[in-house]
VOPAGU-2260 file (C-alpha; in pm, 1 decimal, decimal comma):
REM VOPAGU-2260
SITE   aa  ch    i         X         Y         Z
SITE  MET   A    0   -2147,4    1424,0   -7146,5
SITE  PRO   A    1   -2206,6    1695,5   -7421,1
SITE  ASP   A    2   -2012,7    2014,4   -7387,6
SITE  THR   A    3   -2342,3    2194,8   -7349,2
SITE  ALA   A    4   -2433,5    2012,7   -7030,8
SITE  ARG   A    5   -2507,6    2225,1   -6717,8
SITE  ALA   A    6   -2490,9    2133,8   -6357,9
SITE  ASP   A    7   -2869,5    2192,6   -6323,6
SITE  ASP   A    8   -2959,5    2001,2   -6636,5
SITE  SER   A    9   -2860,7    1643,0   -6554,4
SITE  PRO   A   10   -2978,8    1384,3   -6803,6
SITE  LEU   A   11   -3087,8    1191,3   -6484,3
SITE  TYR   A   12   -3365,1    1450,4   -6458,1
SITE  TRP   A   13   -3462,0    1441,8   -6827,4
SITE  PRO   A   14   -3785,1    1269,8   -6918,6
SITE  ILE   A   15   -3720,8     912,1   -7047,0
SITE  ALA   A   16   -3858,3    1015,7   -7389,8
SITE  LYS   A   17   -3588,2    1284,5   -7420,5
SITE  LEU   A   18   -3312,5    1054,6   -7290,6
SITE  ILE   A   19   -3400,5     780,7   -7543,4
SITE  ALA   A   20   -3409,2    1038,5   -7825,2
SITE  ALA   A   21   -3054,5    1150,8   -7727,5
SITE  TYR   A   22   -2934,5     778,8   -7737,4
SITE  ARG   A   23   -3083,3     728,8   -8069,8
SITE  ASP   A   24   -2932,4    1035,2   -8241,9
SITE  ARG   A   25   -2594,6     959,6   -8067,9
SITE  SER   A   26   -2578,1    1294,8   -7898,1
SITE  LEU   A   27   -2554,6    1117,3   -7563,1
SITE  SER   A   28   -2427,9     773,2   -7463,6
SITE  PRO   A   29   -2582,1     530,9   -7215,1
SITE  VAL   A   30   -2221,8     483,1   -7067,6
SITE  GLU   A   31   -2198,4     862,4   -7022,1
SITE  VAL   A   32   -2531,4     849,1   -6820,7
SITE  PHE   A   33   -2413,1     550,0   -6627,4
SITE  ASN   A   34   -2104,8     749,2   -6526,4
SITE  GLU   A   35   -2313,9    1029,2   -6400,8
SITE  ALA   A   36   -2546,2     806,4   -6220,3
SITE  GLU   A   37   -2238,7     652,3   -6038,8
SITE  ALA   A   38   -2106,3    1014,6   -5964,8
SITE  ARG   A   39   -2443,6    1111,7   -5825,8
SITE  ALA   A   40   -2475,6     808,6   -5602,2
SITE  ASP   A   41   -2116,9     867,3   -5480,8
SITE  ALA   A   42   -2205,3    1218,5   -5399,5
SITE  PHE   A   43   -2552,1    1199,9   -5267,3
SITE  ASN   A   44   -2647,2     843,9   -5139,5
SITE  SER   A   45   -2496,4     907,3   -4798,0
SITE  ASP   A   46   -2724,8    1205,1   -4744,7
SITE  MET   A   47   -3036,1     989,5   -4795,6
SITE  ASN   A   48   -2936,1     624,9   -4741,4
SITE  VAL   A   49   -3113,8     533,6   -5065,7
SITE  TYR   A   50   -2919,3     221,7   -5164,3
SITE  VAL   A   51   -2865,7     -97,3   -4971,8
SITE  THR   A   52   -2659,0    -241,3   -5253,2
SITE  ARG   A   53   -2516,6     -73,6   -5550,9
SITE  MET   A   54   -2486,8    -283,5   -5862,2
SITE  SER   A   55   -2227,8     -96,8   -6046,4
SITE  ASP   A   56   -2057,2    -382,2   -6230,4
SITE  LEU   A   57   -2392,8    -496,5   -6364,5
SITE  ALA   A   58   -2498,2    -144,2   -6449,0
SITE  ARG   A   59   -2189,1     -67,5   -6651,1
SITE  THR   A   60   -2226,8    -395,5   -6840,3
SITE  GLN   A   61   -2585,2    -308,1   -6922,5
SITE  ALA   A   62   -2497,5      57,6   -7030,5
SITE  GLU   A   63   -2237,8     -77,0   -7263,5
SITE  ALA   A   64   -2485,9    -325,7   -7413,3
SITE  ALA   A   65   -2733,9     -51,9   -7442,4
SITE  GLU   A   66   -2482,8     160,9   -7639,0
SITE  ARG   A   67   -2420,2    -130,6   -7882,2
SITE  ALA   A   68   -2796,0    -194,8   -7916,2
SITE  TYR   A   69   -2864,2     170,6   -8024,0
SITE  ARG   A   70   -2577,2     140,0   -8275,5
SITE  ASN   A   71   -2726,3    -181,1   -8411,3
SITE  HIS   A   72   -3091,8     -52,0   -8394,5
SITE  THR   A   73   -3187,2    -341,3   -8165,0
SITE  ALA   A   74   -3245,2    -131,0   -7844,1
SITE  GLY   A   75   -3521,8    -241,9   -7607,0
SITE  PRO   A   76   -3792,1      -1,5   -7466,7
SITE  LEU   A   77   -3577,5     100,2   -7174,9
SITE  ALA   A   78   -3233,7      61,4   -7311,6
SITE  GLY   A   79   -2987,7     264,5   -7127,6
SITE  VAL   A   80   -3236,4     401,3   -6883,0
SITE  PRO   A   81   -3113,3     402,5   -6521,1
SITE  VAL   A   82   -3367,7     214,9   -6298,2
SITE  SER   A   83   -3347,1     143,1   -5919,4
SITE  ILE   A   84   -3486,6    -176,4   -5784,8
SITE  LYS   A   85   -3659,0    -190,5   -5446,5
SITE  ASP   A   86   -3481,5    -433,2   -5213,7
SITE  ALA   A   87   -3789,6    -645,0   -5195,7
SITE  PHE   A   88   -3718,7    -784,6   -5550,5
SITE  GLU   A   89   -3456,5   -1046,2   -5615,7
SITE  VAL   A   90   -3176,4    -972,8   -5874,5
SITE  LYS   A   91   -2958,1   -1275,1   -5951,1
SITE  GLY   A   92   -2613,4   -1254,7   -5804,2
SITE  TYR   A   93   -2678,9    -972,4   -5572,8
SITE  LEU   A   94   -2780,0    -920,3   -5201,0
SITE  THR   A   95   -3153,2    -890,8   -5138,1
SITE  THR   A   96   -3229,2    -817,8   -4780,4
SITE  TYR   A   97   -3607,5    -732,1   -4764,5
SITE  GLY   A   98   -3488,2    -465,4   -4518,1
SITE  SER   A   99   -3410,6    -731,1   -4253,9
SITE  LEU   A  100   -3104,5    -848,2   -4067,7
SITE  LYS   A  101   -3239,9   -1191,8   -4128,5
SITE  TYR   A  102   -3140,6   -1153,0   -4492,6
SITE  ARG   A  103   -2823,1    -950,5   -4454,1
SITE  ASP   A  104   -2627,8   -1232,1   -4625,3
SITE  HIS   A  105   -2889,6   -1344,5   -4880,2
SITE  ILE   A  106   -2746,9   -1349,1   -5229,4
SITE  SER   A  107   -3027,3   -1407,3   -5494,7
SITE  THR   A  108   -2995,2   -1705,2   -5726,2
SITE  GLN   A  109   -3247,6   -1579,9   -5973,8
SITE  ASP   A  110   -3434,6   -1273,9   -6093,8
SITE  THR   A  111   -3799,6   -1247,7   -5996,3
SITE  GLY   A  112   -4045,6   -1171,6   -6265,8
SITE  THR   A  113   -4030,0    -795,5   -6241,2
SITE  ALA   A  114   -3645,2    -780,5   -6244,5
SITE  LYS   A  115   -3637,5   -1024,8   -6528,5
SITE  ARG   A  116   -3855,0    -801,6   -6746,6
SITE  ILE   A  117   -3672,6    -493,7   -6652,0
SITE  ARG   A  118   -3342,4    -662,2   -6744,8
SITE  ALA   A  119   -3474,6    -769,0   -7083,6
SITE  SER   A  120   -3600,9    -409,2   -7158,0
SITE  GLY   A  121   -3240,1    -308,1   -7177,1
SITE  ALA   A  122   -3253,0     -82,2   -6863,3
SITE  VAL   A  123   -2946,0     -10,7   -6647,9
SITE  MET   A  124   -3019,5    -149,9   -6307,9
SITE  THR   A  125   -2829,6      77,0   -6068,5
SITE  GLY   A  126   -2887,8     -74,5   -5724,3
SITE  LYS   A  127   -3123,1    -206,1   -5466,6
SITE  THR   A  128   -3308,2      68,9   -5268,2
SITE  ASN   A  129   -3388,6      64,1   -4906,8
SITE  THR   A  130   -3726,6     -59,3   -4768,3
SITE  ALA   A  131   -3889,7    -120,2   -4438,2
SITE  GLU   A  132   -3835,6    -462,9   -4300,7
SITE  PHE   A  133   -4052,6    -693,1   -4513,6
SITE  GLY   A  134   -4248,5    -398,5   -4624,1
SITE  GLN   A  135   -4424,1    -367,7   -4287,8
SITE  SER   A  136   -4391,0      10,6   -4213,2
SITE  ALA   A  137   -4500,3     322,2   -4388,0
SITE  THR   A  138   -4147,8     480,5   -4312,0
SITE  THR   A  139   -3827,2     341,2   -4445,1
SITE  ASP   A  140   -3646,0     233,6   -4129,6
SITE  ASN   A  141   -3493,6    -100,8   -4043,7
SITE  LEU   A  142   -3187,2    -240,8   -3846,7
SITE  LEU   A  143   -2952,9    -254,0   -4140,5
SITE  GLY   A  144   -2867,7     116,4   -4115,3
SITE  PRO   A  145   -2998,8     467,4   -4090,5
SITE  ASP   A  146   -3354,2     560,5   -4207,9
SITE  THR   A  147   -3392,7     667,3   -4572,6
SITE  THR   A  148   -3453,1    1043,7   -4571,7
SITE  ASN   A  149   -3645,4    1285,2   -4796,5
SITE  ALA   A  150   -3489,3    1446,6   -5092,5
SITE  TRP   A  151   -3661,7    1790,4   -5022,2
SITE  ASP   A  152   -3545,1    1795,8   -4652,8
SITE  THR   A  153   -3308,2    1521,4   -4526,1
SITE  SER   A  154   -3424,5    1574,0   -4167,6
SITE  ARG   A  155   -3765,8    1427,0   -4275,9
SITE  THR   A  156   -3897,4    1086,1   -4368,9
SITE  SER   A  157   -3923,4     965,7   -4723,4
SITE  GLY   A  158   -4214,4     747,5   -4624,5
SITE  GLY   A  159   -4231,4     379,4   -4697,6
SITE  SER   A  160   -4200,6     116,6   -4747,1
SITE  SER   A  161   -4062,6     214,6   -5104,9
SITE  GLY   A  162   -3892,2     513,5   -4951,5
SITE  GLY   A  163   -3551,5     441,8   -5109,8
SITE  ALA   A  164   -3717,6     420,4   -5461,0
SITE  ALA   A  165   -3893,9     737,7   -5407,1
SITE  SER   A  166   -3574,6     921,8   -5291,9
SITE  SER   A  167   -3364,1     765,5   -5569,4
SITE  VAL   A  168   -3602,5     930,5   -5825,0
SITE  ALA   A  169   -3658,4    1258,5   -5630,6
SITE  ALA   A  170   -3277,0    1328,6   -5605,8
SITE  GLY   A  171   -3210,6    1231,5   -5974,6
SITE  LEU   A  172   -3000,9     924,2   -5901,1
SITE  VAL   A  173   -3212,1     738,2   -6155,9
SITE  SER   A  174   -3473,5     804,2   -6417,6
SITE  VAL   A  175   -3739,5     582,8   -6259,5
SITE  GLY   A  176   -3765,0     331,1   -5970,9
SITE  LEU   A  177   -3934,0      -4,7   -5911,7
SITE  GLY   A  178   -4138,3     -10,3   -5589,0
SITE  SER   A  179   -4421,3    -223,1   -5449,6
SITE  ASP   A  180   -4744,3    -125,6   -5279,3
SITE  GLY   A  181   -4931,3    -344,7   -5024,1
SITE  GLY   A  182   -5096,2     -72,3   -4823,4
SITE  GLY   A  183   -4965,7     245,3   -4976,0
SITE  SER   A  184   -4601,7     168,2   -5007,5
SITE  ILE   A  185   -4558,7     339,2   -5349,3
SITE  ARG   A  186   -4813,6     614,4   -5292,5
SITE  ILE   A  187   -4711,4     729,9   -4941,9
SITE  PRO   A  188   -4351,8     798,0   -5030,2
SITE  ALA   A  189   -4446,1     943,9   -5374,9
SITE  GLY   A  190   -4680,8    1187,7   -5184,6
SITE  PHE   A  191   -4408,7    1281,4   -4941,3
SITE  SER   A  192   -4135,6    1311,0   -5204,9
SITE  GLY   A  193   -4302,7    1510,9   -5485,1
SITE  VAL   A  194   -4290,7    1232,9   -5742,6
SITE  PHE   A  195   -4557,7    1027,3   -5924,7
SITE  GLY   A  196   -4635,8     682,2   -5782,4
SITE  PHE   A  197   -4865,5     418,6   -5944,3
SITE  LYS   A  198   -5022,1     122,0   -5778,2
SITE  PRO   A  199   -5175,6    -101,9   -6058,4
SITE  SER   A  200   -5491,4    -297,7   -6043,3
SITE  PHE   A  201   -5422,6    -612,1   -5818,4
SITE  GLY   A  202   -5279,7    -884,8   -6027,2
SITE  LEU   A  203   -5183,6    -678,8   -6331,7
SITE  VAL   A  204   -4822,2    -701,3   -6271,4
SITE  LYS   A  205   -4673,5   -1051,0   -6173,0
SITE  ASP   A  206   -4366,0   -1109,7   -5985,1
SITE  GLU   A  207   -4287,4   -1463,1   -6049,7
SITE  GLY   A  208   -4059,0   -1610,3   -5793,8
SITE  GLY   A  209   -4112,5   -1311,5   -5543,8
SITE  GLY   A  210   -4126,2   -1330,1   -5177,7
SITE  GLY   A  211   -4463,2   -1394,5   -5006,5
SITE  ALA   A  212   -4636,3   -1111,7   -4804,6
SITE  MET   A  213   -4938,6    -925,9   -4831,0
SITE  ASP   A  214   -5052,7   -1165,7   -5096,7
SITE  ALA   A  215   -5404,6   -1027,1   -5138,3
SITE  PHE   A  216   -5286,6    -673,6   -5172,3
SITE  VAL   A  217   -4930,5    -607,8   -5297,5
SITE  CYS   A  218   -4859,4    -474,1   -5644,5
SITE  PRO   A  219   -4531,7    -394,0   -5798,7
SITE  GLY   A  220   -4531,3     -52,6   -5970,1
SITE  PRO   A  221   -4332,4     250,8   -6074,3
SITE  LEU   A  222   -4219,5     564,9   -5914,2
SITE  ALA   A  223   -4119,6     849,4   -6155,2
SITE  ARG   A  224   -4102,2    1222,3   -6202,5
SITE  SER   A  225   -4375,5    1210,0   -6457,6
SITE  VAL   A  226   -4673,1    1007,2   -6565,2
SITE  ASP   A  227   -4518,1     929,2   -6908,2
SITE  ASP   A  228   -4196,9     799,0   -6741,8
SITE  ALA   A  229   -4408,3     573,9   -6505,1
SITE  ARG   A  230   -4617,4     457,4   -6806,5
SITE  ARG   A  231   -4296,3     337,2   -6985,3
SITE  LEU   A  232   -4182,3     130,4   -6687,0
SITE  LEU   A  233   -4534,7      -7,1   -6632,5
SITE  ASN   A  234   -4542,0    -111,1   -7012,0
SITE  VAL   A  235   -4245,1    -333,7   -6922,9
SITE  LEU   A  236   -4360,5    -460,1   -6591,0
SITE  ALA   A  237   -4709,8    -558,5   -6728,6
SITE  ASP   A  238   -4576,1    -665,8   -7066,2
SITE  ARG   A  239   -4837,6    -462,8   -7245,5
SITE  SER   A  240   -4876,5    -114,4   -7387,6
SITE  PHE   A  241   -5065,2     156,8   -7217,5
SITE  ALA   A  242   -5158,1     413,7   -7487,6
SITE  ARG   A  243   -5161,5     784,9   -7408,4
SITE  LYS   A  244   -5502,4     940,4   -7485,5
SITE  THR   A  245   -5654,9    1262,6   -7340,5
SITE  SER   A  246   -5937,6    1191,8   -7097,6
SITE  GLY   A  247   -6165,3    1457,3   -7275,6
SITE  ARG   A  248   -6409,0    1642,2   -7055,1
SITE  GLY   A  249   -6706,2    1563,0   -6847,4
SITE  LEU   A  250   -6589,2    1281,2   -6617,6
SITE  LYS   A  251   -6775,9    1235,0   -6299,1
SITE  ILE   A  252   -6525,9    1248,5   -6019,2
SITE  ALA   A  253   -6593,2    1189,3   -5646,5
SITE  VAL   A  254   -6412,6    1432,8   -5423,2
SITE  CYS   A  255   -6338,9    1311,6   -5068,3
SITE  ALA   A  256   -6125,4    1552,3   -4863,6
SITE  ALA   A  257   -6117,7    1325,9   -4556,5
SITE  PRO   A  258   -6221,4     964,0   -4609,2
SITE  GLU   A  259   -6381,7     810,7   -4283,6
SITE  GLY   A  260   -6363,5    1170,2   -4136,9
SITE  ARG   A  261   -5997,3    1129,8   -4050,7
SITE  PRO   A  262   -5821,0    1442,1   -3949,4
SITE  VAL   A  263   -5610,6    1622,3   -4207,6
SITE  SER   A  264   -5359,7    1899,7   -4145,8
SITE  ALA   A  265   -5468,9    2256,6   -4224,6
SITE  GLY   A  266   -5206,7    2290,3   -4490,8
SITE  VAL   A  267   -5293,5    1961,2   -4667,8
SITE  GLN   A  268   -5668,4    2040,8   -4639,0
SITE  GLU   A  269   -5596,5    2394,6   -4812,2
SITE  MET   A  270   -5381,7    2254,6   -5084,3
SITE  PHE   A  271   -5633,0    1972,5   -5163,9
SITE  ALA   A  272   -5908,3    2234,2   -5189,3
SITE  ARG   A  273   -5704,7    2454,6   -5420,7
SITE  THR   A  274   -5616,7    2149,4   -5631,2
SITE  VAL   A  275   -5978,5    2050,9   -5664,4
SITE  GLN   A  276   -6068,9    2393,8   -5768,9
SITE  ARG   A  277   -5809,2    2403,8   -6041,5
SITE  LEU   A  278   -5902,4    2062,5   -6174,4
SITE  GLY   A  279   -6274,6    2171,4   -6171,4
SITE  GLN   A  280   -6174,6    2413,8   -6459,6
SITE  SER   A  281   -6079,2    2107,4   -6668,3
SITE  GLY   A  282   -6437,7    2038,3   -6772,9
SITE  HIS   A  283   -6496,6    1738,7   -6538,8
SITE  GLU   A  284   -6784,4    1714,8   -6289,3
SITE  LEU   A  285   -6630,6    1707,4   -5943,0
SITE  ILE   A  286   -6873,7    1616,3   -5674,7
SITE  GLU   A  287   -6814,1    1609,0   -5306,0
SITE  ALA   A  288   -6885,1    1240,8   -5191,7
SITE  ASP   A  289   -6846,4    1028,4   -4878,9
SITE  VAL   A  290   -6638,1     746,8   -5039,9
SITE  PRO   A  291   -6725,1     407,7   -4877,4
SITE  VAL   A  292   -6400,8     288,6   -4756,0
SITE  ALA   A  293   -6506,0     187,9   -4406,1
SITE  GLY   A  294   -6436,0    -170,1   -4318,8
SITE  TRP   A  295   -6101,6    -204,3   -4492,6
SITE  LYS   A  296   -5917,5    -274,0   -4165,1
SITE  ASP   A  297   -6141,4    -583,1   -4095,4
SITE  VAL   A  298   -5998,1    -730,6   -4421,4
SITE  PHE   A  299   -5645,6    -580,2   -4434,6
SITE  GLY   A  300   -5540,2    -649,8   -4065,5
SITE  PRO   A  301   -5615,1   -1013,1   -4040,2
SITE  LEU   A  302   -5498,1   -1117,3   -4390,5
SITE  VAL   A  303   -5157,1    -914,8   -4347,3
SITE  LEU   A  304   -5098,7   -1077,1   -4012,5
SITE  PHE   A  305   -5181,5   -1420,7   -4140,8
SITE  ASP   A  306   -4946,6   -1382,5   -4440,1
SITE  GLU   A  307   -4663,8   -1265,3   -4194,6
SITE  LEU   A  308   -4705,4   -1553,6   -3952,1
SITE  ARG   A  309   -4713,9   -1796,1   -4223,3
SITE  GLU   A  310   -4390,0   -1661,2   -4393,4
SITE  ARG   A  311   -4195,3   -1550,4   -4081,4
SITE  GLY   A  312   -4349,4   -1694,4   -3760,7
SITE  GLN   A  313   -4046,0   -1900,1   -3703,2
SITE  TYR   A  314   -3841,5   -1580,9   -3625,5
SITE  LEU   A  315   -4025,0   -1544,0   -3297,2
SITE  ASP   A  316   -3830,7   -1847,7   -3180,2
SITE  GLN   A  317   -3498,6   -1694,4   -3288,7
SITE  ASP   A  318   -3302,9   -1382,2   -3179,4
SITE  LEU   A  319   -3564,7   -1116,6   -3145,3
SITE  ASN   A  320   -3291,6    -844,9   -3144,7
SITE  GLU   A  321   -3264,6    -921,1   -3523,9
SITE  LEU   A  322   -3617,1    -792,3   -3575,1
SITE  THR   A  323   -3751,6    -434,2   -3576,8
SITE  ASP   A  324   -4003,0    -364,8   -3304,8
SITE  TYR   A  325   -4276,1    -323,5   -3566,4
SITE  GLU   A  326   -4210,0    -660,8   -3729,8
SITE  ARG   A  327   -4186,4    -831,5   -3383,8
SITE  VAL   A  328   -4523,9    -670,7   -3282,7
SITE  THR   A  329   -4675,7    -783,6   -3610,8
SITE  LEU   A  330   -4575,8   -1140,3   -3558,8
SITE  GLU   A  331   -4689,6   -1150,6   -3200,4
SITE  ALA   A  332   -5025,8   -1007,2   -3289,0
SITE  ALA   A  333   -5065,7   -1268,0   -3566,6
SITE  LYS   A  334   -5030,8   -1551,4   -3315,5
SITE  SER   A  335   -5362,5   -1449,4   -3155,2
SITE  LEU   A  336   -5550,8   -1472,3   -3489,1
SITE  SER   A  337   -5816,1   -1740,2   -3500,3
SITE  ASP   A  338   -5911,4   -1952,8   -3811,1
SITE  GLN   A  339   -6251,0   -1810,3   -3802,8
SITE  GLU   A  340   -6117,0   -1450,0   -3823,8
SITE  ILE   A  341   -5905,7   -1531,2   -4121,7
SITE  GLU   A  342   -6187,7   -1685,6   -4307,1
SITE  GLN   A  343   -6420,7   -1395,1   -4220,9
SITE  ALA   A  344   -6161,4   -1157,9   -4359,3
SITE  LYS   A  345   -6138,3   -1356,2   -4687,8
SITE  LYS   A  346   -6509,1   -1336,9   -4726,4
SITE  LEU   A  347   -6514,4    -963,9   -4641,2
SITE  LEU   A  348   -6243,0    -905,0   -4907,5
SITE  VAL   A  349   -6475,2   -1039,1   -5169,7
SITE  SER   A  350   -6760,7    -822,9   -5074,6
SITE  TYR   A  351   -6537,6    -515,2   -5024,1
SITE  ARG   A  352   -6415,1    -543,0   -5379,5
SITE  ASP   A  353   -6777,0    -586,2   -5511,1
SITE  ARG   A  354   -6883,6    -277,1   -5322,5
SITE  PHE   A  355   -6612,7     -67,7   -5475,9
SITE  ASP   A  356   -6674,9    -200,8   -5815,3
SITE  ALA   A  357   -7031,0     -94,1   -5793,1
SITE  TYR   A  358   -6947,9     248,3   -5649,3
SITE  LEU   A  359   -6704,7     306,3   -5931,7
SITE  SER   A  360   -6980,6     220,6   -6186,3
SITE  GLU   A  361   -7148,8     543,5   -6068,2
SITE  PHE   A  362   -6814,8     764,8   -6056,5
SITE  ASP   A  363   -6542,0     762,7   -6321,1
SITE  ALA   A  364   -6279,8     848,2   -6050,9
SITE  ILE   A  365   -6203,4     935,1   -5690,6
SITE  VAL   A  366   -5971,4    1193,9   -5563,4
SITE  THR   A  367   -5843,6    1223,9   -5201,9
SITE  PRO   A  368   -5532,4    1350,5   -5028,2
SITE  THR   A  369   -5266,5    1095,7   -5052,6
SITE  ASN   A  370   -5138,0    1157,8   -4692,9
SITE  SER   A  371   -5294,5    1348,7   -4413,5
SITE  VAL   A  372   -4972,1    1552,9   -4339,6
SITE  PRO   A  373   -4666,4    1648,5   -4527,7
SITE  ALA   A  374   -4360,1    1447,9   -4443,3
SITE  PHE   A  375   -4263,9    1474,7   -4079,4
SITE  PRO   A  376   -3916,0    1460,2   -3905,1
SITE  ILE   A  377   -3749,7    1119,7   -3898,4
SITE  GLY   A  378   -3877,4     911,3   -3605,2
SITE  GLN   A  379   -4163,3    1155,9   -3505,6
SITE  ARG   A  380   -4477,6    1019,1   -3646,6
SITE  PRO   A  381   -4756,5    1261,9   -3553,7
SITE  LEU   A  382   -4985,7    1138,6   -3270,9
SITE  GLU   A  383   -5220,3    1442,4   -3307,6
SITE  ILE   A  384   -5343,0    1619,5   -3616,3
SITE  GLU   A  385   -5538,3    1943,4   -3589,0
SITE  GLY   A  386   -5607,0    1878,9   -3207,4
SITE  GLN   A  387   -5729,9    1525,0   -3270,3
SITE  GLN   A  388   -5543,5    1218,8   -3147,1
SITE  VAL   A  389   -5450,6     978,8   -3415,1
SITE  SER   A  390   -5280,0     627,8   -3417,7
SITE  GLU   A  391   -4915,9     615,3   -3455,5
SITE  LEU   A  392   -4961,1     331,4   -3717,3
SITE  TRP   A  393   -5204,7     492,8   -3955,1
SITE  GLY   A  394   -5254,6     859,3   -3846,3
SITE  ALA   A  395   -5025,7    1024,5   -4107,2
SITE  PHE   A  396   -5128,2     795,8   -4397,3
SITE  PRO   A  397   -5487,5     657,2   -4358,7
SITE  PHE   A  398   -5602,3     701,8   -4713,1
SITE  THR   A  399   -5402,0     457,0   -4925,5
SITE  ALA   A  400   -5465,0      96,6   -4786,8
SITE  PRO   A  401   -5838,2      93,7   -4860,1
SITE  PHE   A  402   -5758,9      88,9   -5222,9
SITE  ASN   A  403   -5529,0    -208,1   -5174,0
SITE  VAL   A  404   -5822,0    -395,1   -5030,8
SITE  ALA   A  405   -6048,5    -264,6   -5319,5
SITE  GLY   A  406   -5800,6    -394,5   -5569,2
SITE  THR   A  407   -5827,6     -77,1   -5776,4
SITE  PRO   A  408   -5551,4     105,2   -5953,2
SITE  ALA   A  409   -5458,5     420,0   -5751,0
SITE  ALA   A  410   -5189,2     689,0   -5800,8
SITE  SER   A  411   -5016,8     970,7   -5607,6
SITE  LEU   A  412   -4966,9    1286,6   -5810,4
SITE  PRO   A  413   -4769,3    1581,7   -5665,0
SITE  CYS   A  414   -5004,3    1884,3   -5645,9
SITE  GLY   A  415   -4811,2    2151,9   -5446,4
SITE  LEU   A  416   -4598,8    2241,4   -5146,8
SITE  VAL   A  417   -4700,5    2299,5   -4781,2
SITE  ASP   A  418   -4426,3    2456,5   -4573,8
SITE  ASP   A  419   -4182,4    2382,0   -4844,2
SITE  MET   A  420   -4267,5    2013,4   -4849,9
SITE  PRO   A  421   -4457,0    1835,5   -5128,2
SITE  VAL   A  422   -4807,9    1690,7   -5091,2
SITE  GLY   A  423   -4984,5    1449,8   -5310,8
SITE  LEU   A  424   -5326,0    1399,9   -5475,1
SITE  GLN   A  425   -5443,2    1043,2   -5471,5
SITE  VAL   A  426   -5645,5     945,0   -5790,1
SITE  VAL   A  427   -5836,4     619,8   -5805,6
SITE  MET   A  428   -6028,4     437,9   -6076,3
SITE  ARG   A  429   -6213,6     106,7   -6122,1
SITE  GLN   A  430   -6031,9    -222,6   -6131,9
SITE  GLY   A  431   -5880,7    -280,5   -6477,8
SITE  GLN   A  432   -5884,6      82,2   -6581,5
SITE  ASP   A  433   -5510,5     136,3   -6549,6
SITE  GLU   A  434   -5461,4     299,6   -6883,6
SITE  ALA   A  435   -5758,6     537,3   -6824,8
SITE  LEU   A  436   -5610,5     626,4   -6479,5
SITE  LEU   A  437   -5268,8     701,6   -6636,1
SITE  ASN   A  438   -5420,4     926,3   -6888,9
SITE  LEU   A  439   -5630,1    1108,2   -6636,4
SITE  CYS   A  440   -5328,0    1162,6   -6411,7
SITE  GLU   A  441   -5134,1    1288,5   -6708,7
SITE  ASP   A  442   -5405,0    1534,2   -6794,0
SITE  PHE   A  443   -5399,3    1653,5   -6424,0
SITE  GLU   A  444   -5032,6    1667,4   -6426,6
SITE  GLU   A  445   -5039,2    1906,1   -6717,6
SITE  ALA   A  446   -5300,4    2124,3   -6543,6
SITE  LEU   A  447   -5121,1    2137,8   -6215,5
SITE  GLY   A  448   -4765,6    2190,9   -6343,6
SITE  PHE   A  449   -4580,2    2070,5   -6032,9
SITE  ASP   A  450   -4233,4    2242,2   -6026,1
SITE  LEU   A  451   -3928,4    2019,9   -5970,5
SITE  THR   A  452   -3663,9    2308,3   -5985,2
SITE  PRO   A  453   -3612,2    2298,4   -5605,1
SITE  LEU   A  454   -3494,8    1934,0   -5638,0
SITE  LYS   A  455   -3291,7    1999,7   -5931,1
SITE  THR   A  456   -3122,8    2291,5   -5761,4
SITE  ARG   A  457   -3071,8    2107,9   -5435,7
SITE  TRP   A  458   -2916,7    1798,6   -5598,5
SITE  GLN   A  459   -2672,7    1958,4   -5850,2
SITE  LEU   A  460   -2367,8    1778,5   -5949,3
SITE  PRO   A  461   -2089,9    1985,8   -6100,1
SITE  VAL   A  462   -2032,5    1910,1   -6467,1
SITE  ALA   A  463   -1673,4    1818,7   -6389,0
SITE  ALA   A  464   -1783,6    1551,0   -6147,4
SITE  ALA   A  465   -2033,9    1411,9   -6391,9
SITE  MET   A  466   -1765,3    1379,9   -6660,2
SITE  ALA   A  467   -1507,3    1234,4   -6437,8
SITE  GLY   A  468   -1578,0     870,2   -6509,3
SITE  SER   A  469   -1639,0     925,4   -6887,5
């Protein structure tokens, strides 16, 4: 680390552009940053249960290779950048659990497509982050160990199922994290954790060789502290370049404070209203609208259950104590599905996507709250919001899954704090408009100016500790 380093200015919190610039001018080494990433994981991982597996030997080798690549002017787009990998993606030679005791001894024999592209980019792959069992929960809890906690308050949930990825980014253990989103699993933890999460258009990012689940909905994508950092990882994941352009003025944006009339906590309501008011000063036309998300459960429920039964139905004939309650209930519910229900859901999926495509030909974008409440205490999902009973399954996070069904790109952008916990703004655009959505989110990010100082202060690593492994 340079002599000028400060405990509250870790390069793990620097924008990727700044980190790469320092590598290029040789003022900072990828190996030095690897050492600090190791020191931060040693110091902080036990507080949040971020990593299921650390890949320190691989990461050191990659950091050393990145150092050589910068010397030789052959560095890839993410060379030397620390990246965490959700434990739903296989990395050759390392444990991949999918958040399940069933896979507690599963060593991957190959990289999935996403891991292969990240590896080829020159990134430093630090470890596998915790996930809900088979991605089937919106909180990151499983039978492998304690829940993953929130970097803002470790008594609270990080959300899920990419909760480990979100916390790894929020606490500065890595520069950016790889997650996946089948019903909100990137956006929900991003909203709870004060980071940016991006779900691409369905099918944009391939994961060749990946495990089957939520086949009609799931999308690999980035969690990051800024839109630009997310863009850089998405460029690698999608194997294309998403150019930065300002959105200009005059976009027609649908504003929906409570899709389907779902209850939203007073604090989130107030923050959403203030955020919309601020964005209204950006020159866009913000119009209150009733976004037509109704009917998503008729598609999502049967198709998710069908996938789970196909992939994991055999576990019902094995030791049920090795399954979380939520996975067991999912598999048992799937057994009652009829072929007719599945075929009907497949037809409804097509019509739902057509309907949203038509709606988003009238509006340029949609904004909603990401979640209906701020992050809640571990194991205490709200059953009531503002005096209204809500389901334990969806009550805290009812606004993300409709856009998996629609197949549209969708993002969660931090917009402020409620009771000292972050809340997110969900921004959605038409299928295929991923670049435009990134650009609009970056415009919004600049307008909102979310402050990460509390995280940097909370997760300080003394300079001496950071330099210990150099």
